[in-house]
N, C-alpha and C positions, 0 to 999 in steps of 0.2 A: 068280205062278207063271210066267205067260207071259214076263214080263220076265226072270226068272232063266234060263228055258229058252233065251231068245235069247242070253244071255251064254254059255251052254254051246255053242250052235251056232257063235258067233264063235270060241270057244276051240278047238273041234274043227277048224274050217276052218284056223286058223293052225297047229295041231299037224300037220295033214296036209301043209300047205305046208312046214313046218319039216322034217318027215321026208323029203319028196321032195328038198328042197334039200340036206340033209345026205347023202343017198344019191348025189346027183349030183356031189358034190365030187370023187370019184375019187382017183387016186393022187397023192401028193406025194413030194418028195425025202426029206423027213425027217418024223418023228413030230411035231416041233415045228411044222413048216409045216402039217401036216394039222390039228393042234390049233388053230393060229391061224386057219386058214380056217374051221374048224367054229365057233369062238368068234365070229368076225365074222358069219358067216351066222346063227347063233343070235341074236345081239344085234340084227341088222337085222330079223329076222322077229318077235322078241319085242317090239321097239319098235313095229312096225306093229300087233301084236296089242293092245298097251296103248293105242295111239291109237284103234284101232277100238272097244275097250270103252268108253273115255272118250267118244268121239263118240256111241256108242249111248246112253249115260246122258244126255248133253247133250240129244239129240233127244227121248228119253223124258221128260225133265224138262219140256220145252216142251209136249209133247203130253199129259202127265198132267193138267194143269189143265183143258184143254179137254175131256178125256174125263170127268173127275169132274163138271164143270159140266153137261155134256150129260146125264149120268146123273141128277143132282139135278133138273134141269128136267123130265126124263121122269117121275121119281117124283112130283114136285109136280103135274104135269099129271094123272097117274093119280089122285092123292089128290083133286084138285079135281073130277075127273070121277066120283068116288065108286067107282072101280074097285079102289082099294087102301085098305085100312084103315091109318091112320097109326099 
């Protein structure tokens, strides 16, 4: 749940950035120029979003094993101490 909630935070941050960047575009000489600038802006920010999501998953993958091993060691220590019924 925490992992997926973090993905949502990343997405919301990039959505906010995209909205602000699109609002900042301002006037253009033609609709085609405005559309081209909006497209380039969207592609740039969505690309950063995708990289941020992939980097988060990469880091989480590295950390997952250490977290699960720490939890297993803790549970085994409690079982050995007689504090937790297996």
